[in-house]
Structure formats: structure tokens, C-alpha cells
C-alpha positions, 0 to 999 in steps of 0.5 A: 500500500502506498502512503498516499492521502487516500485514507482518513484518520480520526484522532480523538483526545481531550488534550490539544497537545496530543492531537497536535503531535498525532497530526504532525506524525500522520498528516504527511500520509493521511487526511486527519480529522480531529475531535476533543470529546467522545460526543464529537467523535461519534458525530464525525465517525457517522458523518465522515466514515473515517478509515481508522479512529485513534481514540483516547481512553481517559476523557472527561464526560465520555470515556474511550470505552464508552465511545467504542461501545457506542461505535460498535452498536451503530451499523454506520460505524461498527466496522471502523477499526479503533486503536486506543491511545492511552497512558494506561498500562494494566493488562486488565485495561488492554483486555477490556479494550480488545473485548470491546472491539479495539484492534490495537493500542498505542501508549503515551508518550508517543513514539513516532515510529510506533505510531506510524507502523501501527496505523500503517498496519491497520490501513493495509487491512482496510486496503485489503478489504477494499480490494476484496470488495473490488475484485470479487473475493466475496461469497455471493450468497453470504456476502462475506469473503470466500476462500480465496479472499480469506487466503489473501488476508491470512497471508498478510496476518501470518506475516505480521504475526511472524514479524511482531512475534504475536499469536494468531488463531484460526477457527474452522466451523461446520454446521452440524448435520446440514445435509439432513437440514437441506434434505428436510427443508430444501436447499432454498431454506438451507441458503437462508440458514447459511446467510443467518449463520454468517450474520450471527458469526459476524455479530459475535465478533467485536474487532474489525481485524477479526475476519470471517469467510465461507470456506466452502459448503457449510464450513466457515472460518474465522481468523483472529489476529493477535489472539491467544488460545484463551481469547480464541476459546472465548470467541468460539464459545460466544459463536457456538452459543449465539448459533445455538440460540439463533432462530431461522424463520421458515414461515410466519409460524415456523422456525428452525435452528442449527448448531455448530462444531468448531476446531481451533488452532493457535500458534506464534508462528516463526519463519519455518512454521508450516501454514498447511500444518496450521490449517490441518491441525484445526481441521482435525480438531473440528472432526474430533468435535463432531466425533464427540457429539457435535455442538462443541469446541475442540482445541488442536493442542488437546488432540 
């Protein structure tokens, strides 16, 4: 991705000096919007649709945690990635931010190189998403990425995980007994179930960096960058429960439901870590989940 001013960053901080510093670092590469309050951030996010938001955590009247909660609750702004900028250093605060949907953290005082690198990384993701939409890497039924679109995204995140020595997690999910569902209700109703499954999976995620794709047939996958096994298990369980509770309408009086089996693999990859084996282990975990009775999660490390 070339560093041209084709992307817009919304910076939010109640301290003008911090806004000035961020603008100085980023304005040569991006269009900059400025907000000094949470309320103004929400207004600009909805009106201008920035590609990325840098959001201060500790602000008067409305904290960054409250702002990101409001952003994720709105269809207009839910998919805008948010990086928290903060002087906080506790693990609990970082975990809370990631749980609410932040894609990254930048700490104060600002390091120019780190600010530029973190922003560039997430702008690259934004650019990839635009490319996927532009060149037809979307599954036409579910309107999410297809397998080829996933593979392009995975290669970028795998490389980042190697460079930054961070974990990457992969979920492979299969709708239980879907052939029987199709035979019972018909293929058209099966398509409705696949669409509902995709929507519910997306709604179960909180970070813009988390990536859902249709792997093929009734199989779906989720890529979780910078996510260890505990975080991946938490997200997988949220998806499993939400799918189990999901209702799929057939007509005004009839509803159906499905369940899902999930296999998980997580690694901190190195240059010689084989990607093929990473996928194969997750696939084996999925088959184990089905063997154990379906509607459950199995980790590759437990095989």
C-alpha cells in the first residue's frame, strides 16, 4: 500500500497537545480529522466514515470505552477499526479494550515510529478489504469473503504475526448435520440458514481485524489476529452459543435452528512454521468435535 492521502484518520483526545503531535506524525500520509470529546467523535465517525479512529481512553464526560461501545452498536460505524491511545498500562485495561472491539493500542508518550507502523498496519487491512470488495473475493450468497479472499488476508496476518512475534488463531466451523437440514427443508431454506449463520458469526465478533469467510459448503472460518488460545476459546464459545440460540424463520409460524462444531488452532508462528500444518491441525480438531457429539469446541493442542 502506498502512503498516499487516500485514507482518513480520526484522532480523538481531550488534550490539544496530543492531537497536535498525532497530526504532525500522520498528516504527511493521511487526511486527519480531529475531535476533543467522545460526543464529537461519534458525530464525525457517522458523518465522515473515517478509515481508522485513534481514540483516547481517559476523557472527561465520555470515556474511550464508552465511545467504542457506542461505535460498535451503530451499523454506520461498527466496522471502523479503533486503536486506543492511552497512558494506561494494566493488562486488565488492554483486555477490556480488545473485548470491546479495539484492534490495537498505542501508549503515551508517543513514539513516532510506533505510531506510524501501527496505523500503517491497520490501513493495509482496510486496503485489503477494499480490494476484496473490488475484485470479487466475496461469497455471493453470504456476502462475506470466500476462500480465496480469506487466503489473501491470512497471508498478510501470518506475516505480521511472524514479524511482531504475536499469536494468531484460526477457527474452522461446520454446521452440524446440514445435509439432513437441506434434505428436510430444501436447499432454498438451507441458503437462508447459511446467510443467518454468517450474520450471527459476524455479530459475535467485536474487532474489525477479526475476519470471517465461507470456506466452502457449510464450513466457515474465522481468523483472529493477535489472539491467544484463551481469547480464541472465548470467541468460539460466544459463536457456538449465539448459533445455538439463533432462530431461522421458515414461515410466519415456523422456525428452525442449527448448531455448530468448531476446531481451533493457535500458534506464534516463526519463519519455518508450516501454514498447511496450521490449517490441518484445526481441521482435525473440528472432526474430533463432531466425533464427540457435535455442538462443541475442540482445541488442536488437546488432540
